[in-house]
N, C-alpha and C positions, 0 to 999 in steps of 0.2 A: 314548440320544441321539438315537433315531429322528426324523426332520422329518415333519411332518404331510406328507398328499399336497398337492404341487402342481399347478396346473392345467397341463396339458402345451400348450407354446410349440411353434409351427409355423416354423422356423428353414431360410430359403432362403441357401445358400453359392457363390458363385460365383468361381471361381478362374480367374485370366488362363490363357490359353492358350500353351503354348509354340510357337516355330514348331518345325513336322517338317523343321528342314533338319539334323539331327544330335542327338546328345544334351542335355541339359540341363548345365549347371554349377553351379559351386555360388554363384553368384550369384544363380541361380533361388531355393536353397531360405532364401537371406538375405533376398528380397523376400517370399516370398510361400508357398511350397511347404511349408514344415513348420509354420509357424503354424497355416494353415488348416487342416489334419489335428489339431492340439491342439484348436482351437478346437471342430470337428468332435465329435470325440472325447468331449470334455468335454460336449455338447450331448445327444446320445444317452447317455451314463451317465443324464442327470439321467432320460433319458425323455421328452426332447422327441420330436418329430418332425424329422427332418431332410433334406434333399434338399440333397447337394454335387456340383454339378457341375463338369466340365471336357474339354477334349480338346488335342489337338495339334492345333493350325491346320496343313491341309495346301498351304493357297494363300499367294500374298504373293511379292514379289521373292524373299526372301531361300530361300526353296525351290526356285523357278527358277534362280536364278541358282547354287547349290550343285549341283543336280542335274547342270547342263549344265557345271558343273565337272568330276565324276565321268562323264559322259557318259550320264547315262542320263535315263528320262521321271522329270518332276517326280512323279507320282503312285508309281513306283516307291522314289523317295526319301523320300517322305513316309510309306508303311507300313513303310518299316523303321524309320525314324528314330522312329515311331510305336510299334512292336514296344521297341526302347530303350528309350522313358521308361517305357513300360508294366512293364517289368521293374526301372527302378531304382525306382520308384515302389513295386514289392511287396518291395524289399528293406529299402526305407526304412519298411516298413509304412503307408504314406500311403493311406489308405481314401476311396474315392469311390464314392455312389449310382450314378454314372454317370460313366466317365470314357471320350470317343468322338473321333470326328475331325471339321472338318470337310467332309470330303470325303465323307460321306452325302447318299443322294437324300431324306431326311428334312430334312438342313439346308440343302439348294438349295431345297427349297421351300417353307419357313420364310424362308428371307432373301429370296426372291421375293415373298413372300406379303408380310412386310414393305416392301419398296420400293414393291411395285404400288400399296399403301393408301396411303404418302406423297405418291407421285405424283397417285394421285386425289385427293388431298385439298390439293393446290397446293404440298407443302412443298419438292417437287423441280421446279428448275429445268433448261434448259439452257443452257449457256453455252460462244461460242466462247473459245476460252481460247488461250493461247501457252505451250508445254510444251518442254521443252529433249529433245533428239534426238541420239543417239550414229550418227554418220553411218557410222562403221567398224563400230560392231555391229548397224545399221541396224534400232536401236530407241526408241521413248519412253522415257527414264529415268524410274525411280518417285523421288520424293523422296529416300528414303534414299540413292538412288546419284549424289546431286549435292553435291558439297562444294566449299564455299568462303570467304568470311571472312564474318564474322556484321555486319550493317551497325549492329549495337546495339552489342557488346562490341569487335570488332576479332579476337575469334578466327576464326584460319585455319581449323579442324578443324569448323565447321558445315554441317549436313546440309541438305537442301531444307524438311524439315519443322520442324528444331529445333535450335538453339544446344544444345551439351553443357555449355555454357563458364556461360552467362550464363540458361538455361533458355528464352529468348523461342520461341514459335512463330511457323514462319516459313513461306514460301512460297516456292518454288525461284527465281525471279525478282527476290525480295529480295536474293541473295547476291551478292557483288564477286567479280568473279575468280572465275567458277563452274568447274570440271572435273568431267569422267565417272570416277567410279571404277571406270569395267571395259573404258577402252580410253586410251591415251593422246592419243586424237583432242577437239580442242575443240569442246564442246557446241554443237547450235545451235536457235535457236528455230525452232520449226515452229506453225504451227496445229493444232488440234484440237478435239472437241465432247464435253462430258463434262454427266453429270448433278451439279448442285448442294444438298446438300441446307440451306436456307437458316436457319439458325440464329436468325437475328434474329427471326423468326418466333414463336418460342418462348421469348424471353428473358425477355419478365415473367413466365411461368409457371415458368422456372428460377427465377430471383431469388425468387419469391413461396417454392416448393419447398425452397430454401437456407436460409430465415430459423431456421427451429427446428433446423438441424444442429449446433447447439453443442455434439454431444458427438463429431464429428468431431473425429480429430488436426488441432492448429491449425493446420498446416501447409497441410495437405489442405484446411481449408477457406480459408485465405487467398489460395491458390492458384488455387483454383476463382472465388472471387470475383473476383481478380485479372484473372482473363477475361470475365467480367462486366463489371466496371469499364468494360474498356478497347473494350467494345461486340462483340456477336458477327459473325459475317461468313460470307457461303455458304462450303461447303468439300466439295471434290469428293466424289463418291459412287460413281465408277466409273474404270476403269483400264485400258491400251489393254493389254490383254493377252489371250492365248488360253487360259490357264489358272484356271482359277476358278469362280465363281460367276456365270454368263452372264445381262449384264443381258439382264430379260425385257420386252424391248420391240422390238419389228419391225423391223428393219434394225441392231440395237444389237447384232446377237451378237457383232460379233469383238470386242467388250468387255464386263469382266467388274466385279461390285460390288467396290469398294475395299475392300481385305483387312480394315480398321479400324474401319469400318460394318457388314462382314460378321461379321467374329469376334465381334463383341460380342451381335449377335444369336444365338451358340453356345450362351450362356448358356440362352436359352429352347429352343432348335431341342432341346439337351442332354436339358431338364427334359421337353420333349414326347418323344422318343426313348426316356427312363426308364419314362414312363406306359404306352408302348406294350410293353414289355420286360417289366412288370407283369401285362401281359394286363389294365388300365384305362386307354385310351386316355384319359379325361377327368381322370385322378388329378393330372394336371398343375399342373390349376386352383385345387386343392387349396393349389398355393404360390405358385402367380401370380396368384390372383383374390380373396385371403384378404386383407382387409386389416389383418389383425391377426399376417400373414406376415412378418416380417422380413429384409429381404433385405440379405446382405453381401457386398462384393465386395473379396476376397485379390489384390492387386495390386503390381507394382511401382509405384517412383516416376516411372519415366518415363510410364507408363500413365494417371496420375490425369485428364487433361481427356478422355479416350476413357469412364472412366467417371464423372464425374462432371458432363458437359457433351455429349457425342455421345451417349453411350447413354438418360439420359436424356431430353434431346431428341427422341430416335427415340419411344420409348416414350409422349412426351407427346402426339406427332403422331399414331399409332398409333391412342391411345385416342380420336382426335375418333371411330372409325370404329364405334362405338357408338353412335351416337347418329343414325349416317347408315344407315338398314333398308335400302338396296342393296348398301351393302360388306358391312353382317353378315352378307349372306345369301350373299352371293357371294365372299367373303375369309374363312371359316373357317379360323382353326390347324387342322391336323391333332387331332382328339378335342374341338373345342373344343364349349362347351354352353352356358357362364355370359355371358349380353351384360353384363359386367363390365369394367373398367380393369384393365391388368396394372398391379401393382404397381413402384412405385417405388425406387431404394435407400434402404436404412436408413440403412446405414453404408459406407463405402469404408477401410477401414484400410490403406491403403496403407502398407508401407516405403519406407523410400530406398535408398540404391545402396550395395551393398558393395563397396569397390573393392580392387584387387589391385595393389600399389607405383603409386598414386596414379591408378589408369585404372581405368574403370569397365570389369566384367566383361563379355566379348560375345563370342557365339559367330561371329558375324561377322566380327570383329577378332582373332581368335582370341587374346583376354586374359584369364585365368583359371585355375583352376585345376579339373581334370576331377571329375565326380562317382564314375569309377572311380578314381582316385588315392585321392580318402578311404577308399572301401570296400573296394578294397583292403588298407588298412593297418588301419582301425580299425571298430570296433560300429557297426552303425547307431544306435544309441540312445545312444552317444555325439556321432555328426553333429548328431543329433534336436538334443539338450541343448545343443550349441551355437549353435546357427541359431535358440533358442530365447532360449535366455541372451543372447547377443548381437545380438539382432536391431535393425536400425538403425532403430528408429521415429521416431524425430526428427529425427536428421542420419546423415549417409553417415559407414560404419565402416571403415576399414581390416581386411583378413584378413590375421592376422597368426597365424604359427602358434604363438608362445609361448602367445598367450589362449588356443587351441583346448586346448593343453597341459597350460596353469592351471587351466582350467577343468574338464579332468577330473579331473586330480590335487588339484587342492584344494577342488574341490569335491562332485562324485561320489564318488571316492574316499576322502578323507580327513572330508568328512564326512557323508555320507549313507550310506556303503559302509562305514565306518570303526563307525560305530554298528551296523548291523545286523548287521555280521559278528562284532560285538565280543557282542551279546546272545544269538545263535543258537549263535555258538561256547560260548558260557559257560552255556548252558543245558543244551548236549550233554552238556558234560562234567559239570558236577556236579550236574544234575538229572534225568541220563537222558535228554533230550530231549524231556523233558513238561512242561508249563505250568505252572510251581508254582502255588500259592495266592495269592491276593491279589484285592482290590479297587482299584477306581479312585480315585487321589488328587485331591483338588480344583484344584492345580494343574494336574495334566496333563490334566484333563479340560478345564479352561479350554485349554489351550494349544491341544488337537487341537480344540475348538467353535471357536478364533478362527482357526489352520489352513486349514479348512473354510472358513469367510467369507471370510478375507480371497482365497486363491487361487481361490474363484469369483468375487469380487468384480472381479478383476482379469482372470480369462479373459472373464468377460462384458464388460467394457469392453475388451475387445481388446489388452489390457495385458499380452506375454507378459514381457515385462523383470521386472516386477513380481510375477508370478505366479511366477516360479522364484524369485525373493528370500523370495516370503511358503514354497516350499515348505522352502528354505533355512534360515529361521530356525527353520522346526519340527526342522529336523536338530539345528542348535548346540542347542537347549533339550535335544534329546533327549541328546547326548552329555554335553551340562551335568550334566543332571538322573541319568544314568547315572553319571559323575565322582564326583557329590556325595553319592551314595547309599553308593560302593565295596563291592560288590557282594562283590567279588575279596577283601575282609577281613573283612564281617559272616559269611560264607557258614562261617567257623572257628568265630564265637560264637554267633550268631542265626542260623539257618538259614532262620527264619519271617520274620526281617525280610528278609533276603537273596532270599528268593523274593518274596516282599511287591513290593519294588523293581523284581524282573526280569518278572513279570507287568505292570507298570506299564510296561516297556519294550517289551514284547511288543506291548500294544495301539498304541504310539508307531510300530511295526514297521509292523502293520497302516495304522495311518493313513495312513504315509508310502507305504505298497502302492496305496493307492484316489488317493493324491494323483497319485501319480507315473505312472496309468494317461494319461491324454493324453499323457502328455510322452514319457515311455519305456515303450511297452507290451511291450516285448520283457524288458524288466526286469521289470517288474509279472507279468510270464508266469511267470518264471524266481521268485518271489519268493511267487506263488501256491503253485507247485510246494512249494519251501523248508517253508512256512509250511505244506502240507500240508493245504489247504483243496478241499472237492469244493463250493464254490459254483457254482451257475448259470454258464454262461457268459453274459458280459456283451453289451449291443448291439452292441458293436463285434466281438465277437468272433462274435455272430451275420451280423452283414452280411457278414464275410470270410469265413466257409463257405459260407452260405444264400442271400449274394447280396440281402435286403432283411433290414430291423426289425418285427416286431412285439411285443418286449417294451417295454412303456411304463412299467416299473418304474423310479423314483427311487432308482439304487444311489450316490449322491454322498455318502456317509456312512460316518462310521466304524461297525464290524461288532466285536462284541466276540469276543476270540479266548478261551475259556473256560479257565478252570484244569483241569488233567487233559489236555487237547490233544495229542496227542504231532504233534512237530514231526519234517521229514527231517533227514538230516546236512548242517549247512549247507555252504554254498561261497562261493566270495567273486564280487560281483555285478557290482567294476569291476576293472579290470587297471591299476596303474599307466604312463602311457606316457613314454616318451623323449624330452627335447627334444634330439635328436642334433645333428652340428654340421652335417649337411647342412641341417637344418629353421633352424639357426640363421644358413647362410649365406643362407638363401633372406629370412629376415626384417634381414639387415643386409650386403646387399652391399657389397664393396670399390668404389675407386675405379672400375674399369673398368665396373660393373656399373651404378654410380650414373651413370655416363657416359653409357650405352647411353639408360638412362630417359630422360637428361636431352636426348639426341638428340631426340628425340621432341615435348616440349616445345619445346624450342629453334628447333623449326620455325615457329613465332609468338611467338618472341621476337629470334630473329636469324639472318638465311642465313646466317652465317659460322662460327660457333663450331662446331666439333669436339668429339669425346670426349676425345681429347687434349689438346686447350686448357682442355677443362676440370679434366682430371685434372690437367694440372700448375699452374693455377689453384687447384684447391683446398688441391692442396697448397703452394703456396706462402701462401694465406690461414693452412689452419692451421699452418703457421711462425711466421708473421706474427701469430696472435692464436691464444689456447691459450684452451681454451672458458671461457666467462664474463666474456673480454674480446676481444671482436670486433673484427676490424680491417675498415673497409668496403671495401676495394679492389676495382677493376673486375674481370670477369672480361673482359670484351671492352668494345669500344666501347658506349658508353650502356648497360648489362648490367653489373650490380653486386648485392652482396649485401647486403643490407637486414633489420631486424628488426622486426617487430610492434607496435605500441607500444601500439594500442587497435583494435578489433573491434567496430563495431556492425550492428544487420539494416538493409537496406536501407530507408528510410523508405515504399518504395510497392510495393517488390518482396521478400518477404519471404527466397526462396530463395536471395538475395543477400546478400554481405556486403561492409560498407562499410571496411576496412582503413585505419587511418594507419601509415605506416612510416617510420621512421628509416634514409634511405638514405644516410647520411654525414654527419660534420660538421652542420651544421646545415638539411640538407635534409631535408625533412616531405613525403612523399607522400601524398593521399589516392588511393587504386587500389578501385576494385569488381570485386570476381570473385566466381566461384561455385566457389573452390577448397575440397575436403571438408574438416572439421574443424582448418581453421588454427584457434588461439588465441593471446592476447596472450603475448609473448615466442619465436615463433617465428622461427627464420630462416631466410630465405628468399632467393630467387633474384630480380632486379627488372629489369625492361626499363623504362627510362627513356624518355621524351618522345625521338625521336631515333633509337631503337632499330629495326633492319631487321627485316624479318619477312617470309619467305619466303613467295612463291604458286608456283604452276604456271607462271604468267605471265610472273612474274619477283621484283621484291622493293618492298615499301612501307616509308611508314617510320608507327612508332606517333606516336600525338599526341592531346593531351588530348581525352577524348570524353564527350560529356554521355549517361550511362546512366539513362534514368529519373528526370532530374532533379539527377542527382548528377552534379560533374565529376570525372572519371575519368582522372589523371594519369601512367599505367603497366598494366604490368601483371605480377603475379607469379605463381610456381609455391610450391606449400606441399611442404615436407618429408615430407610424403604422398604425395602426387604423383610425388615423384621417388625414393618408397623409400628414404628415409634417414634414416627416423624421430629420433629423438632426437638422434643425432650430427651436428649440422650442419657438423662439420669433414672 
């Protein structure tokens, strides 16, 4: 069943850079960090040439302000955070060819090189601009440290760069009733000066480049096309900070490059650093100037425009240098030898958001579950499996402990682990641990071939949920095959037949071992030991131990475990986990906990309703309206309980939903919302027109609002945002 030798592919993988303002949380795993490793491990096993890079983002406002809170310098916090992140990655088995930081001299040189070329070619312009200033903190405010009301949907938690509710990209001056998150002072508008990247100059080339990107995830492509449809505007590329990559222009030393423009350059600078570490300074060009090398960017959903618009725009503009003799000679990158353009992204397999009690997990907002919590309780492979199996590829997904426990107990334990343990234990007991005589049955052969094909196909399309389903499908077949053969019975009357069926079962175990390597590397290593295999360490082991990969053998295939081969004493691969009362309480919080979660939501729905009001109201509602016969009583003035009757995507804004809501009696409302995971039949709190919205400056009222061409008649919270699951009472 050995395959023909496949031509080696070059695969570049860029993984978004976590801010070095603390450790990462489980939302990061759901977004990008587990699936990128699965993808890279698979391609290395195929014998492909892989370069996966990333690093800790040492710059930016989150690092600066977190350091100030701790009373230390930003560079010190960045170093500590980087070490924490590296430790977590190592524990989870995440393998990079180079994981670095944006604090290196190399990154500074490459970032400034990109800036100077774009400036020389006329893609950058200087503009006087009005920017918010916190008079109490005596500093200009970064976009994300300005909050206010979204002018498009009315959400009061909009940031200066984006509204998390409707997904609209914003400029700080667009916010209604803006306020500083750093103090109680009212921010002032002051004049400052910045460099801007004129995205309109590359809009045509970006549009042309996107034409054949039909293999992208639908929502990623539609989101990007929506940006282009609205017309690209200049965006600032510098900031009023003293910490970061300095602007390499005389007189601008007091400003730094904007972190989102600078951080994406890290994909290139990390590749250049890797080449230097390999003692081959030009080696990075094999990945960046080979047109056959495919570039994949694994990111979280909120970072899509930076990787599908801004970073490609930087590359398109920078590539003009190769037709300019002066710039080619004076602005060479470290190790650069080939006068050829840099590659644009082939795919940007962004994941959506993993929410926790309806809110996006965030280090800055201290929302979510720490990785330390998970790693203290559970095996790294169980964590890896969950975040591949429940990857939010097409829509936001709520983190629920029962899902985590069930993924382990019902799939790893009951399916894969159960089959492997039964086979190895039976051979140990009845055949003295030696693989019995047999030959591969046609149906088993077909299933093995199909499993390799299916998992490979889905991994190459970055469909990780479907890839795990394909592995599970082979596990289901293997269990069914074992049960139908009944070796525990046939061994008593026909040992040869029992041996033959167990030979086939061992081949299925070996197939599962190989298929699991990208997903569960520690478990695959344990299984290699139990099967007593002395295979040559594969490419991922070579990278982990030697720091590079030289083996181009395609190891993504079935290899027979021959009759007569001695196995080691079996051991349990996966332990069953308990869904404890504590975990159940976290999944199903009581009224007090629900009310605490709702308080945050009510800041944009009503300025007066309190937790106690909500508890009393929900108790009254549940007394009057048993499950399935809901009474739409008002919780507060112009705030009601409603039911979603119909959901459809927004006709011009795919990231939004248009919900038809039964708000009681004959009243029907059309509400545009960005609430995650809502579905027909959900019970939702609804803010009707007239409901008061609390803002730092006072209160205003909800009114009918035109949101991208659809009239929205109120606001709603999903049951997932409130953390109440299916129990609407």
